[in-house]
Structures are given as structure tokens and as C-alpha cells.
N, C-alpha and C positions, 0 to 999 in steps of 0.2 A: 504494500500500500504506500502511495506517495503522499506527500504533504498537500492538504487542500489549499486552495487559493486563500490568501490572507488579505483582507481589505481594511481600510481605515475610513471612519466616519468623517465627513467633511468638517464637522464642528470640532474635531480633535486638532485640526490644523490652524495655524495662525490666521486670523481674519484680515490681517494687514497685507497679506500676500495677494498678488494678482493670480489669475488662474494658471498661467504657465509656471510660475514659481511654486504655486501650491502643489501642482501635479509633479513637478520636479522633486520637491521635498518628499512627497509620498514615495516616489521611486527611490530616492536616496536612502530612505529609511527601510527599504526592502519590502514595501507593500506591493501587492499585485494589482490592486484596483482601489477605486474610491467609491464611496456611497454618497450620492448627492442628497441634500435635504430640500424638501418642499414642505416647509412648516407654515404656521398660520401668520407669519409676519408678511407685511406688504412687500418687502424687498425680495423674499424668496418666492412668494406667489407671483411676482412679476415675471419670473423665469418661464411661466406658462404661456406668456404672450410670445407668439412666433416672431414678433418684431423687437423683442427685448435685446438691448445691446449686450447685456450679460449673457444671455442665451447664446448669442453669436460668439462671444468670447470663450464660453465653455466649450462649444463645438470645435473652435479653432485650436484651443489648448489641448483637447483630447487627441485630435488628429496629429498634433505636432509632438506630443510627449511620449506616446506609446503606452500611457497609463489609461486603461479604460475606466469609464464609469459603468460598473457592473450592475449597480442597484440604485434605486431611489427610495428614500425613506419619506413616505407621504403621510406626514402628521398634520397636514392642514385640515383634516377632517375633525380635529378638535374644535376648530372654529366653525367649520361648516359640516355639521354632523349629518351622516347618512340617516340617522334615526330621529332627527329633529321633528318636533310636532309642527314646526313652521314650514309650510310648503315652499316659501321663498328660500329658506336656508337649504332645504333638500334639493331644490333646483340648482343652487350654487354649488352644493356638494357634488352633484353629478357633473356639472361643468368642470370643476376642478379635477375630478376623477378622470374624465375623458382627456382633458388637456395634459395631465401627468402621464397618462398612457401614451399619448401622441408624442410627448417629449421623449419618453423612454424609447419609442420606436426610432425617433430621429437620431438619438445618441447611440443606439445599439445596446441599450440597457436590457439585461435579461429578466430582472425581477423588480417589481414595484411592491414594496412593503406597505400593506394597508393596516392602519391602526385599528385595534380591536375595541374602539370606543363606540358603543351604541349611540350615546350622547356624552357630552363632557360638561357643558355649561347649563344643562337642564337636568331635571330629575329623571333617572332611569325608570322605565316601566315596561311591562310586557309589550305594549304598543310600540315603544321605541325599538325594542329588539326586532319586531316584525318589520318595521320600516327600514332598519339597518340591513336586514337580510334582503329585502326587496331592492334597496339601493345598491347593495353589493352585487346582486345578481345582474343588474343592469350594467354595472362596470365590468363584470366578468365577460359579458357578451362583447363589449367593445375590445377588451384585452384579447379575447380569442381571435377576433378579426385582425388585430394588430400583431398577433404572435408574441405577446408579452405575458410572462407569468406574473401572477399575483400571489402574495403570501400574507396571511393574517398574522399580525404580531399579538402575542399575549401581553396584556398591559399591567401596569404597576398600581393602578387605582381602580376606577370603575370599569365596567364592560367585561371583556373576555380576559379572565385572569388565569386561565389554564389552557394547556394544549388540548385537553379533553373537551373543553367547551368550544374551542376553535375547530376541532375536528368534527364536532357535531354539525357545525354550520357548513364546513367544507363538504361533508357527505350529503347534507340537505340540498345544497346547490348542485352538486354532482357534475362539476366540470373539471377536466384535467388541467385547466388554466388557473385554477384556484387551489392553493395548498397552504402550508403553514410556514411561517418565518419565526421560529422560536426566539424569545429573549430569555436566555438561560438565567441571568441575574434576576429578572422579574419573577421567575418561578420560585426562587428561593425567598425573595423578599415577601412574596405573598403566602409563604408557608406551604408550598406544594411539595409533593414527593417527587424530587427531580428525576431520579432514575426511572420511576414508574411512568412519569409523563413522557420522557424521551422514548421509552419503549412503546407507548401508545402511538406516538407520532412517527414511528418507523416507516420509511417509504413515502412520507408526506412532507418532508422538510426540504425547502428550496434553498435555504441559507440559515445562518445562525448569527444572532447578536450576542456578543460576550462582553460583560462588564461585571465588576465585583459589587456586591450589595451586602447589606445587613438588614434585619427586620426594621422596618420604618425608615430605611435609607436606601431608596432605589437608584440614586444617582450620586456621582462624584465621590465614590468610595475608592481609594487607590487600590489597584490590583495587589492582592496579597494581604490586604487589611480587612477584607470582608470575609464572609463565611460560605461562599459558593464553592462546593467541592469539585473544582474543575477537572482535576486528574481523573476522578471517578466518572464525571460526565463524559469526558473525552474517551475513556475506556469503553463506556456503554455505547457511544456512537461508533467507535472503531469496531466493536464486536458486531454491530448491526450493519456495518458496511457503508457508513456515511462518508461521502466524498465531496460534498458540496462546499461552497465558500463559507469562511468564518470571518466575521466583521468585528473588529475591535471598536467598541463604542466608548468614546470619551468626549469631554467638553473642554475646549482649550481655555475659555474664559480670559483670554489675553494675558495669561500668566507669563512672566518673563522667562521661565524655564520650561515652557510647555513642550518644546521639541524634545528636551531631555526626558520629560515625563512620558511622552509618547514612545520614545525609543525604549525606555525601561519597561513600559507596559507591553510592548510587542515582544520583547525578550521573555518576559514573564509568561505570557500566553503560550509562546512557542515551547517553553520548558514544560508547561503542563500538558501540552499536546504530545510532546515526546514521551513524557511520563505515562500518559494514558494510552499511548500507541496509536494516536490519530495522526501523528507526524513522523517522518523519518528525517534523516539528515541529508537525504537526496534532494534533487531538484523539485521545485514546486510543480504540481500536476498541471 
């Protein structure tokens, strides 16, 4: 078994860098790809506009760097929830969904990660779950036509908090273009049985988010200071034949030593992958 592709989340890299330098840094640090963020901010939502100058810059940088954008983290559905009770918000949620899939197709992105929030700024209800499933199914149809995979992420708060719950929706929709994109740290933070959850999701995972967490702390826990048993998790995945990409999720926060922190995090993750048998010292697959 060869080492899976190892990627880096856009927000782990310094925001002061232009796109050519950002991708060059990812390559220098030994990452195989970058995951682009389309979050609820106006700046990142603007990337969905085909005339966006930043979109043009991203495309040019990717072509010139040799570092692909393999995946998109679509968290904008926090603001524009698929399960919202407001029809106007649901319409905007669908527009964002379609535009993100079209951006993925243009960039050559393989996977769009879909947030498992039924709603975020509203109270969750059985009706919001049904609206979420309906909106997700519409997005899946567009993704199938575009040839882009979708993966549901298990969340750290409301919504889909387990792979078991995500799998139920995947099976309900019943399309090969919709699978799971597990966040391993979120499973531990929410008190789930990690190895059981990963076993349930066997054959359904299109990529993995890895970050360290503690109960009540789903973000910004330095790797090695949390309680996620990554060596055991990687051993489970290796035994099940997982060969998909692994994404190091961090937030740069403009820290002066952010590059050093990211390099250390990458080394730590690779050590756990080697320990668990998910990586070898050979070339990346």
C-alpha cells in the first residue's frame, strides 16, 4: 500500500500570500493538493461568480504551479441552509450549490464537501431535515451531470454528527455521486465511537479531514495535544483498504509562525499514518 495523497486546507496557509505563492508554499511543504474554501463570507462567495478576478487568479495559479485543487470545502450552507424554513434562503442555497459544483468542474476538482448542517442559524426540526434532504438531492443531480463527487461532512455542532447519520441520508438519496467526507476530529469531539463509525463508512468515504480535538474543543487544538487516536484510526482505515486523500485541516489565523506550525502538523500526521500502516515511506500514490 502506498501513501495516500496528503492535502492542506486553504485556511492553514498565510492569507497574505497571493495564489501563486500560496500554491508554491503548499508544494514546498510537501503537500499534494489544496482544498479551497467557499464559506459564508462575501469574499469567498464571490469566487462563485464566473467573472471574479480571484477566480481567474486561482485558475491561472493552479495551471502554473502543478499543485491541484483536489477538493472544495463548501461551508457557505451555514448561511444559506438547505433546510431553511425561508424559501428565499433555500433558493440561494441551491444557487450556491450549483455554482460551487460548476467551479469544481472548471478547476478539475474531484470532491465538493457538503456541510452536514440541516440549518445553522435556525432551530432544527424534522421539517428542516426533510428540506435538507430535498435540497441535497437537487444538488446531487447537478453534480452527477457535472461529474463531480459530493461528500457529506459530519459536523461538530448541530445537524449530522455521525457517519451513521450521514450514511442514512446517502442511502436514502441513492446516488453514486453522493458519499461521505468524514471529519475524524469531529467524531471524537462529539463522543462517537470512532473505530465503529469508520467501519460503518467503509467503501463510502471520498476523503478525510484530520484535525486534533478535545471534548468541547472542535477547532484549533494543536496536533498531539488532543485526544483523537489517530494511529488507531489510520490502522482501521488501512485494514479496510482506504486509499483516498487525507486533508490536514488547520487555521492559520495570521500567526507569525504559522508555516512552522503547518510543517510540524504535517510531520505529525505522517508519523501517525506510518504508525497505523496507512502510509509507507515510498512515493505518494
